[in-house]
N, C-alpha and C positions, 0 to 999 in steps of 0.2 A: 697785440690783443687779441684775447682768447676767442676761437670761433664761435659763433651763435650757435646756441642749443635750443632745439624745439622740441619741445614737451611732447612724449609719445601719446597717441589715443589710448584708453584703456584696454581695447581689444588687442592691442598690440604690445601692451606691457611689456619688459624685458621679463624672462623666464631667469630663475636662478642657474647660476653658473656652476655648472657639474664641476668645474676644473678646481675652482676654489672652494667648493663646499666640504669641509670635514667629512670623513669617512662615517659611516654607519648612522648620520643624521637624519632627521625626518625632511631637512631641505634638502639633502643630496639626495635622498629616494624620490623627492618631488622632482627634482630637476630631470633625474633619468627618467621619469614616466613622461616628461613632458618632448624629452629627447625623441621618445618614442613615438609619441603624436606627430612631433615635426617631420620624421621620418615618412609617415603617412601622408601628412601634407604635400612634401616634395613627389611623394609616387602619385596623388591625384593629380599634380599639373603635368607629370608626364602623360599618365592616362588621358587626359583632357585633349594634350596637345596631340597626340598620337590619333585619338578618336578623329578629330577635327582634321588634321591635316591629310589624312590618309585618303578622306573624301574629294580632295582637291585634284585637279590635273598636275600631271609634273611641273615644276616649278624653278624659278630662277631667283636667288636672292640679290638685291640691289640695296647695298650700304653707300652711306655718305654723311655728312654732318647735318646737324639738327639746325644748324644755325644759319644755313644760307636761304637767302630770302627768293622769291619768284621773280626777281629781275636779274638774279645771277645766272651767268650762262650755264653753268653746273646745273642747277635747277631745271632750267629748260632743256638741256640735255638729258636730264633723268626722266624726265616728263616723256619725252619723244621715246626713249628706252621703254618705259613702260608699254606705250602703246604697240611698238615693234615686237615686244615679246608676246603680247596677247594675240597681234597677227600669226605669231608662230604658234600659237597655242599652247603658250605656257601661262602657268600661274605667275604672278608676281609677288614675291614675299618681301616684306621689309621689316623694320622695328617697329613700324607703327604710329613714328611721331613727324615731327614737321622737317622741313626744310628737306634734303634730297628724297628721304623716306616719304613725305607727302607727295612730292613731284612726280615718284614711281608709281605709288597708288593711283594719283590721280590719273596719269596717262592709261594705267589698265581700266581703272573703272570706267572712266568715259569712252573707253574702247569696248566696253561690253564683256571685259574678262573679269576672271577672278584675282581678287585683289586682297591681299592677306597682310594684317598687320599682327604682329607679334609684339603686345605691347609689354612694356616691363613696368614695374610700380616702383617708384623713385621717392625718397624723402621730399623733393622739391618735383612735385606733380609734373610728370609727363604730359602733355596735352595730346592724346589719341588725333589723328589727323581725320578729315571727315570722310576721305575716300576709300574707306575699307568695307569690303563686303562680307569678309571674315575676320574677327577680331579675337583675338586671345590674349587673355592677360596672363602675365607670369611675376610671381613674387621673386624667383630665383632666376639670376641670370644665367648659371650652368644648364638650368632645365632649357631654356629658351635659346641657349646656343646647340645644343642637343639638334632641336626641330630646324635650324637652319642646315645643319650639316645633312641632317638625314632625310629632308625634304627636297634639296635644292638640287639641282643637275648642272648648275655652275654658280658662280660668285659674279657680278658685275660691280666694280667697288669705284666710286665716284670720289673727289677729296673730301676730306674728313679729319676728324682730332682723334683722340686716344681710342675712342669706342670703335671706331671705324679700324684703327691699326689693330686693334685686339681681334677683330674679326679675321682681317687679312692673315695677319701672322697665326692665329689658329688654323686657319684652312692651309696654308702653306707648311706648317708643322705637320699636320695630320697626313697630308699627301706626302711628303719627305719621309716621314717615318712609314710609309706603307700601311698607315692604319686605314685609311678610307682608300676606296679606288679613285683615281685621280678624274678630279674634272676641273673644266676652265676656270681660271681665276684672271678675270681682266681689269685691268686697272685703267680707268679713263681719265684722260687728263697728264700730258705728257709735261707740261711745264711745273706741274705738282709732284707727279711720280718720279721723274727722271732724276732729282736730286739724291732722294732716297736709295733708289737703284744703284747710282754712281757710289754713294756711300758704303752700300751692302757689298759693292765689287770692291772698293778701294780697301776698306777696313775688314769685314768679315772675312772675303775670299783671299784677297792678296796680301794683306799684312797680319791677321791672326790665322787663317787658314781655318776657320770654325765652320764654312760652308764650302761645297762642291760647287765647279763650273756648272754640273748639271742641274742642280739645285734652280738654276736662272729658268730653267725650259719649265720650271712649273706654273710659270704666270705670264701673262702679257699685259704690252703697254700700248695702248694708244688713244689716238684724238679724237678716233671716230666710232659713235655709236653704232652706226651700220655693220661695222667691223665688230665691234663688242658680242653684238648680237648674233653675228654669221658666225665666229667663232663657237659661240655655244649651241648654235643650232647644227652645227657640223659635228660637232662634239657628241652631240644627243643622238643624231641620225648614223651615226659611225664612219663619217666621212673624214673625222681629224682624231687623230690618236694625241692626247694630251700626255707632256712627259713621256716622250718614247721610249726613251732609256731606263725608265722604271721599269721593274718586274710587273707581271700579271699573274693573276693565278685562277686556277682552274673554278675556283667557288664564287669569283667576282660577280659572274652575272647572276646568280641566284642571290647573292647575299644583297644586292642591289634591289632587288625585285622583293624579297621576304626576309631578309634580315635585319639588324638593329642600325644597320648604316655604318658598321666598323666591321673590320677583317678581325677575325681570332689569331692564334699563334699558339707557339707551345706552353705549356704552363711550365714556370720556372719554382713551383713550391706545391708539396702533396697538402692535399685538403683533406680534414677529417681522421688523421692518424693514418698509420697503416702504411704498406708500400705500394698501394695502387693510386693511380692518378685518377683525379675527377675530373670528368668532362663535364659542364653544364648541359642540361638538355635543350635548353633555349640560348 
């Protein structure tokens, strides 16, 4: 049976496809013009996110399934996690939806803290949870993901599905490739996470050798919310070094405060022609 098709509202009607339009046609020119406006819409989401998040206290991102109900032990742990993070002075940042996200926002809001929801617009509408003191809406997943990495001082991750795994492995990749200054990534729930870690060790590390032993220092696994919050707190206050075998750079402290959240590096191609290398001023 073919998938159900939902009609697009008029304001979201699909633009002409630049790739399929013949060269030098009016349709192609129209498509290219719309592409330029799309770039501005993407930029506007970055501006809105940065303007809002830069006013919040340092944050910790909490991830997990949108499907878990209040009676689930992981929901209750996430609510406790939200409270404890606020007690440490952190902003709590979630994806703004139900389940684990709602639980963490609830714990943060009811404790009088800053409770941020980075909501995503989906075809099947995501219901923003009612426990947000700061609510930002995103059309583009990739803009939203930048906000998590840029403004979080740690990730605490509860059991979840594909979206949770996406956030986990993006953080691990950015840390492993030295693209960001390492921060704590703490997985809560050994029964859920240990089988995945065991597979990573047996298949990725031992069988295929596609990761290194030191990559398992990038994250921690625990059953304790208290331990998870303490790991993040000790890293933030300089009492714990995350992934100690990874190199650090002189610009890390400055980049964390005033940069775009990611490290730079040598350019691999020239820009603008000529023999000189171009370095961006921002």
